[in-house]
N, C-alpha and C positions, 0 to 999 in steps of 0.2 A: 910294619906301621901302615895303618890303613889311610888311603888317600882321601882327602876331603873332597866331597862332590860339589861341583860348581852349582851355584843357584842363581836365579833371576827372579827378582820381586818376590822372594821368599819361597819360590818353587824350585825343586831340584831339576837340573838339566840333564837329559839322557841323549845319547847319539841314537840315530835311526837303527843302526845295527844292534845296539843294546836292546832296544825295544823288540826288534825282529827276533833275535835270538832268545829273548825271554818268552815271547809268544810261542816260538818253536818248542821250548822246553815244556811250557804249559800244555800245549796240545799233545806233545809226545807223552807227557805224564798222565794227561786226563783221558786220552783215547789210545790206550796201549795195543788194542787189538782191532781186527776188522769188524765192521758193523754192516747189517742189512739196512739199506736205505731205499725208500720209495720216492721217485721222482719222475719228471717228464723231460725227455730229450727236446730241448728247444732248438739247438743246432748240433749237428753231428761233428763237423770239422774233421773229416777223415782225409789223410794224406797218403795217397797210394804209393808215392815214391819212397817214403819212410815206413809205411805200414802202421804208424802211430795214429791214434785218434784222440781228439781233445773235445769231449762233449761239453756243452753248456747245459747244465741241469736247472730246472726250475720246479717250484711248487705253486699251483694256481688254486685260487678260490674263485670259481666263476671265470671271469676274464682277467682277474687281478692277480699279479705275480706277488706271492707272499715271501718267497725266498729264492735266491739265485746263487749258483755256485759252479766253478770250473771243475772239470774232472779230466782225468787222463787214463787212456787205455793203451798200454805199450803194445807194440806189434806182436810180442811174444804171446800176449793174452788175446789180442783182438781177433786173430784169425779162428782160434778155437772157440771163442764166444760167438762170433758171427756164424760159423757153420753150424753150431748146435742150435742157435736161435733160428736159422732157416729151416733145419730139420724138424723143429717142433712147431713153429708158428706159421711156416710157409712164407715168411717174409725176412729180408735182411734187417739189421739194425738200421733205423732211419729216424728222421725227425718226427716230432709231434706224436710220440708213443710213450706210454707209461712203462716204467721198468722197476724191477726190484733188483738192486745190485749189491754185491758184497764188496766193500771198499774200505781202504785205510785212509784215515783222516790225517793229512800232513800239512805242515806249515813250513814253507821254505822262506828263509830271510830274503832271498833273491826273487822268488816266483810267487810268493804269497800263499794263501790257503787254497788247497785243492783236494779232491777226492781221487785216490789211486784205485781204480776199479780192478778187482781180481776176477770177478765173475758176474754174470747177469742171469737171473732165473727166467727162462723162457716161459714156464708154465704161468708165472704171475702176469706177464704181458698178454699171454693167450687168454687168460681169464678176463683181463681188462678189455681185450678185443672183443670177446664175447659179450661182455657187459655193454660195451659201446654199440655193438651190433644189435643187441636186443633193444637198446635204447632207441636206435634208429628205426627199427621196426615198429616199436610202440608209438614213436612220434608220427610216423607215416599213417599208422591206423588212426591215431587221435585226429590227424588233419583230414581223415576220410579219403585218402588218395591211394592207399596201399593196393586196392584191387581196381583202380580206375583204368589202367591199361588193358587188364584182363576183361573188362566189361565192353571194350571196343569190339565191334563186329568185324571179323576178318573178311575182306572181299571174297566173293565167290571164287575168283581165279586171281590170286596175288601174283600178277605178272611183272609189274614195275617195282623193282626192289632196290632200296638204298642200302649199301653195304659199308659198315664201318670196320675197317681191318687194316692190315698192312700188306701191300701188294706182294712183298717177298716172303711172306709168312707161309708155312706149310698148311696152316689152317684155312687160309683164304684159297690156296691152290686146291685143296681137297673140296672145299665148298663149291667152287666154280666148276671143277671137273665133274663132280657128282651131279650138279644141277644141269649143266649143259650137255652132259653125256647120258642123260636118262634114256632108257630103252624104249620109252613111249614116244619120244620125239617132240615133247612139249618145249615150247620156246619161252625163254625169260628175258627180260630187259633189266640189266643191272648197271648201277653206277657206283664206283668205289669212292668213298670219303676216307682218305688215309689218316690214321691216328696212332699214337702210342697206345698200347693196350695193357701195360702193367706199370706198377709204381705210381707214385703221387702225380706225375705228369699226365698219367692216362685220365685222371679226373677232368683236368682242363680240356685235354684233347678231345675226349669223347663227348663231353657236354657242349663243347664248342661246335663239333661236327653235328650234333643233334639240333643245335640252333640253326645251322646253315640249312639242314634238311627241312626244318619246320617252315623256313621262309619259302620253300619250294614244295610244300607238302601236297599241292595238287598234282605234282608230277609223279608221285609214288603211291604204291598200295600199302607198303610196310617197310619197316626198317630191320636190318639184320646186323647183330654185333657178333663176330666171330673171331676166335683166336685159337691157334694150335701150337703145340710143343711148348717146351719150357717148364713143364710141370706146374705146380701151384704156387711157385715163388712170385711174390710181388702182386698178388691178387687181392689183397685186402682193400684195394681202392674200390672194388665192387661192392664193399659194404659201406661206402661213404654216403652220407645222407644226401649231399647235393646231387651225386650221380643217380642215386636210387630215386630220388624225387623227380629228377629230370626225365627218367625212363617211365616212372609210374604215371606222370601227367602228360606224357607226350601224346599229340593227337592222332598218331598212327600206331598200329599194332607194332610192337617191338618183339623180335625173336632173338634169343641169346644162345650162343654156343661157345662159351669162353673157357671151356676145358677144366671146370672144377671137377675133379674126380671124386672128391669126398664130400666136402661140405657145400651146401647150397648157399650162394651169396644172396644178399638182400636185393641186388639188382636182378638176379635170376628169379627171385620170389615175386617181384612186382612187374616183371616183363610179362607180355601177353602169352608167350610160349617159351618154355625153357627146354633146352636140349644140352646134353654133355658136350658133344663135339660138333664141329661145323658140318661134318658129313650128315649127322643126324638132322641138323636144321635143314640142309638141302632136301633130304628125304621127306621132311615134314611139309615143306613147300610143294614138293612133287605130289605129295598125298592129297593136297587140295584138289590139284588137277585130276588126279586118279579118281578121287571120290566123285567128282563132277562127271568124269568120263563114264564111270560105272552107272551113275544115275541116268545119264543120257541113254546109255545102252539099254538099261532097264525100261526106261520110258519108251524106247524104240520097240522093244519086245512087246510091251503092253499095247502100244499103238497098233502093232501088227495083229495081235490077238483080237483086239476090239474090232478092228477093221474087218477081220474075217467073220466075226459074229454078225456085225452090222451088214456085211454084204450078203450072208446067208439070209438074214431076216428080210432084207430088201428084195432078195430073189423070190422068196416066198410071196411077199406082197405083190411083186410085179406079176407072178403067175395068176394070182387072184384077181388083179386089176384087169389083166388081159382077158380072163374068162368073163368078168363083169361087163368089159367093153364089148365083146362079141354080142352079148345079150342087149345092152343099153343102146348102143349105136344105132341099129335100125329103128328102134322106137323113137329115139330123139330125132332122127332124120324125118320120120313120118310126121311127127308133131310139128317140127320146123316148117315142113312143106305146107301143112294146113295153115299155120299161122301166117306164112308168107302170102298165101292166097288171100286170106282174109285182110291182111294189111294192104294188099294191092287194090282190093276193092274199096277199102275205106279211103285211100289216097285218092282215087279217081273221083269219088263223090265230094270230098272235101275240097279238092282242087277247083271243081267247077264253081262251087259256092264262093271260094276265096277269089277267083278271077272276076266274078260279077261284082263283088264287094269292092275290089280295087279299081275296076272300071268306073264304078259310081264315084269313088273318091277323086279319080283323076279328072272327071268331067267337072265336079264341083271346084276343084283347085284351078282348072283352066278358066272357068268363068270369073272366079274371084281374082285371078292374076290380071285378066283383061280389064276389070273395073279399076284395080289398083293402078295399072299403067296409065289409064286415061286420066285419073285424078292427079297423078304425079306429074304428067306432061302439061296439064292445065296450069299447075302451080309454078312450074319451071318457066313457062311461057311468059307469065305475068311478071316474074322476077327478071327475066331478060329484058322486057319492055321497060321496067323501072330503071335498070342500069343503063339502058340506051338514052333515056331522058336526062339521067344525071351526067352522062358523058358530054351531051351536047351543051349543057349549062356550064360545067366545070372546065371544059377544054379550053375556050378562049381565055378564061381567067387565068389558068395555069400558064399559058403561052405569054401572056402579058407580063406576069411576074418574072418569068425566066428572061424575057427581053430586057426588063429593067435591071436585073442582076448583071447581065452581060454588059450593059452600058456602064454600070458602076465599076466593073472590073477593067474595062477599057480606060476609063479616066485614070484609075490608080496606076495602071501600066504606064501611061503616057507621063504621068508625074514622076514616076521612078526611072525614066529613060535617062542614061548617062549625060546626054546633051543638056537636058533640063537641070540636072544636078550641077554641071559645070557652069551653066548660065547664072546660077545663083552665087557664084564666087568660089566654089569648091575646085580643087585641082587634084591631079593624080601625079605622084613622083615615082619614076621607075629607074631602077639601076640594073643594067645588063638585061633590059627587057622584062624585068619582074617588078611588080608593084612593091614599094617600100611601105611596111606597116609599123615598123619600130626603128627608133634612132640607132639601136644597138646593131642594126643590119649593115650600117655604113661606118667606114673608117676615113681618116683624113686622106685627101687625094682622090677619092672616088669621084667619077664623073656621073651626074645624074640628069634626067631629063624631066622636066615638070610640065605636064599637059594642062592647059587652061581651056576655056570655051573657044577662044579664037587663036589657036596656034599652040607652039611648044617653046619652052625656054630651057637651054642647056646651062649647067653650072657645075662648079667643082666644090667639093666639101673641104672646109678649112679645119 
């Protein structure tokens, strides 16, 4: 007999497990086989201790998520999938990549809907990586910066080098050994800016180091990014737009030697100079010095050759000049002697005329000076007589006025004498020998002396 289902407000009531098991049956019946599914790994969620991986898959339209679903890759499948993925793409499974996965669609009453991934096709991801890589290249070209760093002029002798690498890496060691151990004895100044060189963290690390170097760009001639060992795994970061643009627009020439043995990364393409290995980068820098050295040596050889030709020509000219000198010098001496005699005679004649002329001028000046002095002395004598008469008249008047002023001052001094002031009824009060000018200077019981015109009076303050 069928049990009657409970209802509420005319709607049937189901338990959560009934709904869950019903969905499980529907999903199991609707999706009985594995399906290939295109998605993007938003988060990988790999747990090394168990070996299981729980990716969060999304489908995006622009920056908007259209769909999102959990997935599971059991440890038994993950190692095989990841190894094959690295072998074909050069990178491990990671976040923010597009994948084509073979998965069973399952609904667990306890854990909900999930995709159980059986396999991932690396060639699809590789194609997406190539597509994204081409899109980055096209975007940089459209922005007009793809060849910007290549257009920078490398200094004639790139001596001051900023190096982005890892101090413990073999690539950095090879670069420094080759650079400093060059057989020509060239000396370089290097400063290391340590950074992670592979994986997604390398993007932030390298661009951050480039920003530091740019702030000190006056201290360097170029930048070198070198990496050695480890194969091509984790090098897709060098196809990243932000990193490539940072290198392309950098104000100093950038040289790369990041070890891509097969494909050329976008960062390599936009860099000023691309080399496969760090050692090649070192040889390229040494090459600038070697080229300059060869040019200097060539110039030196040419200078020596030109100097020899010039010396030979000058020697011939010197011989010719010496021959001409032997002929011309006696002739010039004879002409100069005749000219000197003529000039001596001319000077003697002109000197006599000049002396007579100057004597006449001197006599005229003497007579004029005598007349001027007599006139000036007559005028000064008259002025002196006028001043003498004025002094006789003004002297007694001035003395009379000064005597009158002195008399007035004596009267004022007499009036201001203390005795005359005391005679008019004023007095002086002293305390301890000092004149009292304010009542606040005295306190009760103080003895004071009051001086009047005819004597002193002692009293006590109450």
